[in-house]
C-alpha positions in Angstrom: 100.7 60.7 107.7 101.2 61.8 104.3 103.4 64.7 103.4 101.7 65.7 100.2 98.0 66.4 99.4 96.1 67.3 96.3 93.1 69.4 96.7 90.9 70.1 93.8 89.0 73.3 93.6 85.8 72.8 91.8 84.8 76.5 90.8 81.2 75.7 89.2 78.1 77.3 88.4 75.0 76.1 90.0 71.1 76.5 89.7 69.1 77.6 92.7 66.6 74.8 93.7 67.9 72.5 91.0 69.3 69.9 93.7 69.7 66.9 91.3 71.4 69.0 88.7 73.9 70.5 91.3 74.5 67.1 92.6 75.4 65.8 89.1 77.9 68.6 88.8 79.4 67.4 92.1 79.9 63.8 90.8 81.2 65.0 87.5 83.7 67.1 89.1 84.7 64.2 91.5 85.3 62.0 88.5 87.6 64.9 86.9 89.5 64.9 90.3 90.0 61.3 90.6 93.7 61.6 91.6 93.2 64.1 94.3 92.7 63.6 98.0 89.8 66.2 98.3 87.6 68.1 95.9 85.9 71.2 97.3 82.5 72.8 96.2 81.1 76.4 96.7 79.0 77.6 99.5 75.5 76.1 99.6 76.3 74.5 96.2 73.7 71.7 96.6 70.7 74.0 97.0 72.1 77.0 95.0 73.3 80.3 96.2 71.6 82.5 97.2 68.4 80.6 98.0 66.6 83.4 99.5 63.3 82.4 101.2 63.2 79.2 99.0 65.5 77.7 101.8 62.6 78.0 104.2 60.7 75.4 102.4 61.0 72.1 104.5 60.5 70.0 101.3 63.7 71.7 99.8 65.6 70.8 102.9 64.6 67.3 103.0 65.4 66.7 99.4 68.9 68.3 100.0 69.4 66.1 103.0 68.5 62.9 100.9 70.7 64.1 98.0 73.8 64.7 100.4 73.3 61.2 101.8 73.4 59.7 98.2 76.7 61.8 97.5 77.9 60.5 100.7 77.5 56.9 99.6 78.9 57.6 96.4 82.3 58.7 98.3 82.8 55.1 99.0 84.0 54.5 95.4 87.5 55.4 94.3 88.1 59.0 94.3 88.5 61.9 96.5 86.8 62.9 99.5 84.2 65.9 99.1 83.5 69.1 100.9 80.1 70.2 99.7 78.3 73.2 100.8 74.4 72.8 101.7 71.7 73.9 104.0 71.1 71.8 107.2 68.3 71.6 109.9 70.0 70.6 113.2 68.1 70.7 116.4 65.3 72.4 114.8 67.5 75.3 113.6 68.3 76.1 109.9 72.1 76.5 109.1 74.4 77.4 106.2 77.2 74.8 106.4 79.5 72.3 104.7 79.7 68.6 105.0 82.8 66.4 104.6 81.9 63.3 102.5 84.3 60.5 102.8 84.4 56.7 102.7 80.6 56.3 102.1 79.4 58.5 104.9 78.9 62.1 106.1 82.3 62.4 108.0 81.6 65.8 109.5 79.4 68.7 109.3 80.6 72.4 110.0 78.1 75.3 110.3 78.7 79.0 109.2 79.3 81.2 112.3 79.2 84.6 110.8 76.0 85.5 109.0 76.2 88.6 106.8 73.4 91.2 107.0 74.4 94.1 104.6 73.9 95.1 101.1 72.3 92.1 99.1 73.2 89.7 101.8 70.7 89.2 104.5 71.4 85.6 105.9 70.5 86.6 109.4 66.8 86.3 108.4 67.2 82.8 107.0 69.9 81.0 109.0 70.8 80.7 112.7 74.6 81.1 113.4 76.4 77.8 114.3 79.0 77.7 117.1 82.5 78.5 116.4 83.8 75.7 114.0 86.7 73.3 114.6 88.7 71.7 111.9 87.7 68.6 110.1 90.2 65.7 109.8 91.2 64.4 106.3 94.0 61.8 105.8 95.4 62.8 109.3 95.4 66.5 108.1 93.4 69.3 110.2 91.7 71.5 107.8 89.6 74.3 108.8 86.7 75.5 106.7 85.5 79.0 107.1 82.1 79.6 105.1 81.8 82.8 103.3 81.6 85.6 105.9 83.7 83.5 108.2 86.6 84.4 106.4 85.9 88.2 106.4 86.0 88.3 110.3 89.1 87.4 112.2 87.5 85.3 115.0 86.7 82.1 113.0 90.0 81.7 111.2 92.0 82.5 114.8 89.6 79.9 116.5 90.5 77.2 113.9 94.3 78.0 114.1 93.9 77.7 117.9 92.4 74.3 117.6 95.0 72.8 115.4 94.0 73.7 111.7 96.9 73.3 109.3 95.3 74.3 106.2 92.2 76.9 105.6 89.8 76.0 102.8 87.4 78.7 102.6 84.0 78.1 100.5 82.3 81.1 99.3 79.3 82.5 97.3 80.9 86.0 96.9 78.8 88.2 94.4 80.9 90.3 91.8 81.4 94.0 92.5 83.8 96.2 91.0 87.5 95.9 92.5 86.2 93.3 94.7 88.9 90.7 93.6 91.5 92.8 95.0 89.8 93.2 98.0 89.4 89.4 98.6 92.9 88.7 98.0 94.7 91.7 99.5 92.2 92.8 102.0 91.0 89.6 103.5 92.7 86.3 102.4 96.3 87.4 102.7 95.6 89.1 106.1 93.9 86.0 107.5 96.9 83.8 106.1 99.5 85.9 107.7 97.6 86.3 110.8 97.1 82.5 111.5 100.3 81.5 109.6 98.2 79.0 107.5 97.9 78.6 103.9 94.3 79.3 102.6 92.5 78.0 99.5 89.6 80.4 98.7 86.9 78.8 96.4 84.2 80.9 94.9 81.1 80.1 92.6 80.8 81.4 89.1 77.6 82.3 87.2 74.6 84.5 87.3 71.5 84.3 89.9 68.9 86.9 89.1 70.4 90.3 90.1 73.8 88.8 91.3 76.6 87.4 89.2 79.6 85.6 90.6 82.9 85.9 89.1 84.7 82.7 90.3 88.5 83.9 90.3 89.3 81.4 93.1 93.0 81.3 94.4 95.4 80.1 97.0 97.7 82.0 99.2 100.4 80.5 101.4 100.9 81.4 105.2 103.5 84.1 104.3 100.8 85.8 102.0 102.2 84.8 98.6 100.0 84.0 95.7 100.4 80.1 94.9 97.5 79.8 92.4 94.9 82.0 90.7 92.0 80.4 88.8 90.1 82.1 85.8 87.1 84.4 86.4 84.0 84.2 84.6 84.4 80.5 83.8 83.9 77.1 85.6 87.2 75.4 86.3 88.1 72.4 88.0 91.7 72.9 89.2 93.8 70.6 91.1 96.2 72.2 93.7 99.3 70.2 95.1 100.6 70.8 98.7 103.6 69.7 100.5 104.3 69.4 104.3 107.5 71.2 105.4 109.0 71.7 108.8 107.1 75.0 108.8 103.8 73.4 108.0 101.7 72.9 104.9 102.5 74.9 101.8 100.8 75.1 98.3 103.2 74.4 95.5 103.3 77.2 92.9 100.7 76.6 90.3 99.2 78.5 87.4 98.3 82.0 88.0 95.6 83.2 85.7 95.4 86.9 84.6 91.9 88.3 85.6 89.8 90.4 83.4 91.0 94.1 83.8 88.5 97.0 83.8 86.3 97.5 81.8 86.3 93.8 80.6 85.2 92.8 84.1 82.1 94.7 84.1 81.2 93.6 80.5 81.6 89.9 81.4 79.5 90.4 84.4 76.7 91.7 82.3 77.1 88.9 79.7 77.1 86.0 82.3 74.2 87.4 84.1 72.0 87.9 81.1 73.2 84.4 79.7 72.2 82.5 83.0 69.0 84.6 83.3 67.8 83.7 79.8 68.8 80.0 80.0 67.5 79.4 83.5 64.0 81.2 82.8 63.4 79.1 79.8 63.5 81.9 77.1 64.2 80.9 73.8 66.4 84.0 73.1 66.5 87.7 73.6 64.5 90.6 72.0 65.6 94.3 72.1 64.7 97.6 70.4 67.7 99.4 68.4 67.3 103.2 68.3 71.0 104.3 67.2 71.9 105.3 70.6 74.8 104.0 72.7 72.7 102.1 75.4 70.7 100.0 73.0 73.7 99.3 70.7 75.7 98.2 73.9 72.8 96.0 75.1 72.7 94.3 71.7 76.3 93.7 71.9 76.0 92.1 75.3 73.1 90.0 74.2 75.1 88.4 71.2 78.1 87.9 73.4 75.8 86.2 75.8 73.5 84.1 73.7 75.0 84.1 70.2 73.7 86.1 67.3 71.2 83.3 66.3 69.3 83.7 69.7 68.9 87.6 69.5 66.4 89.7 67.6 66.0 93.4 67.2 63.4 95.8 66.2 63.6 99.5 65.1 60.6 101.5 65.9 60.6 104.7 63.9 58.4 107.5 65.0 57.8 111.3 64.6 60.6 111.8 67.1 63.3 109.6 65.8 66.0 110.7 63.3 66.8 108.8 60.2 70.5 108.7 60.7 70.0 107.2 64.0 68.0 104.4 62.5 70.5 103.8 59.7 73.1 103.4 62.5 70.9 101.0 64.4 70.6 98.9 61.2 74.4 98.9 60.9 74.9 97.9 64.3 72.4 94.8 63.8 74.3 93.7 60.5 77.6 94.0 62.3 76.4 91.8 65.3 74.9 89.3 62.7 71.2 89.6 64.3 68.0 90.1 62.4 66.5 93.6 62.8 63.0 94.4 61.4 61.3 97.8 61.4 58.1 98.3 63.3 56.9 101.9 62.9 54.5 103.3 65.6 53.4 106.5 64.2 49.8 105.2 63.4 49.5 103.7 66.9 50.6 107.0 68.5 48.1 108.9 66.6 45.4 106.3 67.7 46.6 106.7 71.2 46.6 110.7 71.0 43.1 110.5 69.6 41.8 108.2 72.4 43.5 110.1 75.3 42.3 113.3 73.9 42.9 116.6 76.1 40.9 117.1 79.3 40.6 120.6 81.0 43.1 120.6 83.8 45.7 118.6 81.9 49.3 119.9 82.7 51.3 119.6 79.7 55.0 119.0 80.0 58.0 117.3 78.0 57.7 114.4 80.4 53.8 113.8 79.9 54.3 114.5 76.1 56.9 111.8 75.9 55.2 109.1 78.2 52.6 107.9 75.6 55.4 107.1 73.1 57.7 105.4 75.6 55.1 103.2 77.1 53.7 102.3 73.7 57.1 101.3 72.7 57.3 99.2 75.8 54.1 97.6 75.5 54.5 96.6 71.9 58.0 95.2 72.8 56.5 93.2 75.6 53.8 91.7 73.5 56.3 90.7 70.8 58.7 89.2 73.1 55.8 87.1 74.6 54.6 86.1 71.4 58.3 84.7 70.6 59.0 83.3 73.8 61.9 85.6 74.1 63.3 87.9 77.1 62.8 91.4 76.5 66.1 93.2 77.2 65.9 96.9 78.2 68.5 99.4 77.9 67.9 102.0 80.6 71.2 102.8 82.5 71.7 103.9 86.1 71.7 107.4 85.1 68.3 107.1 83.5 67.0 105.1 86.5 68.4 107.5 89.0 66.5 110.6 87.4 63.3 108.7 86.3 64.1 108.7 82.6 63.5 105.0 82.1 60.5 103.6 80.5 58.5 101.2 82.4 58.3 97.5 81.1 54.5 97.4 80.6 54.4 93.9 82.4 57.1 92.3 80.1 59.3 89.6 81.4 62.4 91.7 80.9 65.9 92.2 82.1 68.3 94.9 82.1 71.9 94.4 81.9 72.8 98.2 82.1 70.7 98.7 85.4 73.8 99.4 87.6 75.9 101.0 85.0 76.0 104.9 84.8 75.7 106.4 81.2 79.4 107.1 81.0 80.4 103.6 81.9 78.1 102.3 79.2 79.7 104.6 76.5 83.1 103.4 77.7 81.9 99.7 77.4 80.7 100.3 74.0 84.0 101.8 72.8 85.9 99.0 74.4 83.9 96.3 72.6 84.6 97.8 69.3 88.3 96.7 70.1 87.8 93.6 72.0 85.9 90.5 72.1 85.2 89.6 75.8 86.9 86.3 77.1 83.4 84.6 77.6 81.8 86.3 74.4 80.1 84.5 71.7 79.9 87.5 69.4 82.1 88.6 66.4 85.2 90.7 66.6 85.5 94.1 65.1 83.6 97.4 65.4 80.1 96.3 66.2 79.0 99.6 67.1 78.9 102.3 64.5 81.4 105.2 65.2 78.6 107.9 64.7 76.6 106.0 67.5 79.6 106.5 69.8 79.7 110.3 68.9 76.1 110.9 68.8 75.6 111.3 72.4 73.0 109.8 74.8 70.0 112.0 73.9 69.9 112.6 70.2 68.2 109.5 69.1 64.7 110.5 70.5 63.2 113.5 72.3 64.3 112.7 75.9 63.1 113.2 79.4 64.8 115.9 81.7 68.0 115.8 79.8 66.8 117.6 77.0 65.0 120.3 79.1 68.1 121.8 80.3 67.4 121.1 83.9 70.3 118.6 84.4 73.8 118.2 83.2 74.9 115.6 80.7 77.4 112.8 80.8 80.1 112.7 83.5 78.9 115.5 85.5 75.4 113.9 86.1 77.0 110.7 86.9 79.4 112.3 89.3 76.6 113.8 91.3 74.4 110.6 91.3 77.4 108.7 92.6 77.7 111.2 95.3 74.1 110.9 96.2 73.6 107.2 95.6 76.8 105.5 96.3 78.1 107.9 99.0 75.1 109.2 100.5 76.5 112.8 100.3 74.2 115.7 100.9 73.5 118.7 98.5 75.7 120.8 100.6 78.7 118.4 100.4 78.4 118.3 96.6 78.2 122.0 96.4 81.6 122.1 98.3 82.9 119.9 95.7 82.2 122.4 92.9 78.7 121.5 91.7 76.1 124.3 91.4 73.6 124.0 94.1 70.5 124.3 91.7 71.8 121.6 89.6 72.4 119.1 92.6 68.9 120.0 93.9 67.4 119.3 90.7 69.2 115.7 90.5 68.3 115.0 94.0 64.7 115.7 93.6 64.4 113.6 90.4 66.3 110.8 92.3 63.7 110.7 95.2 60.6 111.3 93.0 61.5 108.5 90.7 61.5 105.8 93.3 58.3 104.2 92.1 59.6 104.1 88.6 62.5 102.1 89.9 60.3 99.7 91.8 58.7 98.8 88.5 61.8 98.6 86.5 63.3 95.4 85.1 65.9 93.4 87.3 69.3 93.9 86.3 72.9 92.8 87.4 74.5 94.4 90.3 78.0 95.9 89.4 78.7 98.7 92.1 78.7 98.8 95.9 75.0 100.5 95.7 72.7 99.2 93.1 69.0 100.2 92.8 67.5 97.3 94.7 68.5 95.5 97.7 71.4 97.7 98.2 69.5 100.6 98.6 65.9 100.3 100.1 64.2 103.8 100.2 60.6 104.6 100.8 58.7 105.2 97.6 57.1 108.4 99.2 59.0 110.6 101.6 59.6 114.4 102.3 63.3 114.5 103.2 65.7 116.6 101.1 69.3 117.2 102.3 70.6 120.7 102.7 
């Protein structure tokens, strides 16, 4: 029995449904890991994670099974064994699981026991739980393979230890969320390692998938809880770890410990990678967006350029009777600093035609919102048409504060994506300031101050006549965001927020807008999840309801 092992962690991107492409990535990583004993791949890597209801298609499972068999046959050639995550049908039940491929065959299959059913994760409606798993045997060593949620619950790891596991190798598809890297290491992995006395290798996928993004950031901890290796975040990496068997059991030799992106770079990278993969997998030629001289649109432009490069990003300015000349000058300066083309597209003539067409009917109730809506929707419709003509993705710039209060324009049927969807306005402003002094580690854009200082100083609502913010009903900036965090992330009542020092009238106004804007959020563009409670699958409210808190 050997007293050393080499285990390679393949922290890879993947494409949901692209089984041949994902399999090609497996073989390429195996070739890279030729000197290892084992190469490990993320959760459901073969079919892509999360597959959602696509995994219910029998044809997909059949194709995955056939591809897995081909990979098993490839394991007969010189090189390491493989642990590959996939979906399996066993005894008529659909499972999330992992296969050990070695010496030309499927040597073992283990099934996920704990199925998450919270937030964006709802595997219980797709898969059946497997039995408590037992270790697999590789080169005489017993390896426990907890899959995803199996690691977050104590029972599976203890069971694996009780049945002789000597090393834990956990494969995951763990979506990014602010502060989650510390939770994974300190709150989960180290606890399992110390609880079982076993070293633990944690492998996570990287890349964007619709409204989720995965940061990678895989790592290894030893049985005493010490960190032995830390992979990069936001990038693919095929990384070999070396293990030695001592009198106290297996231990991972100290390896490279990469520094992870600190806040706010982590949020910015999440937006960049999510947008990049959405554009490329969606078959779009590039991105189109409107620049108005405001912080949100400038931040979106910088994110798009960092995601795709300046040559794949186009911008337009849409001057009208409500836009200020200085703001448009700043928009042009931002485009120039980012190296993107920006064309003017005046809309006053179209607005006048729309006003004449709509007229004024008896019984119409004028308000700031109804007066703004034609201009907002005209902009959205024009952008949608232009994006469609160019084969580009329309990138929208409504932040979470806009969406929370219904101050976001609808997308007029466009194929669109919103990188800012889960970022409050104060967060967006901080990101814009940060970007002026830094280039993100995965960015393709230029260095330097790409967002004019005047844009940063202007404030959120000075570029155009704007929604409830301009009416005096609601607070600006950090106060509004703090109220929304309380209502959305923490489910606090009006009374609880009043006790924290906010005015009851103000909180009530925010709550009313939050609930009444649900229909607008249902029609908004998808965007990347950043917080613990995004507008989407994390928070599923009825569109119409009468409840208000006290």
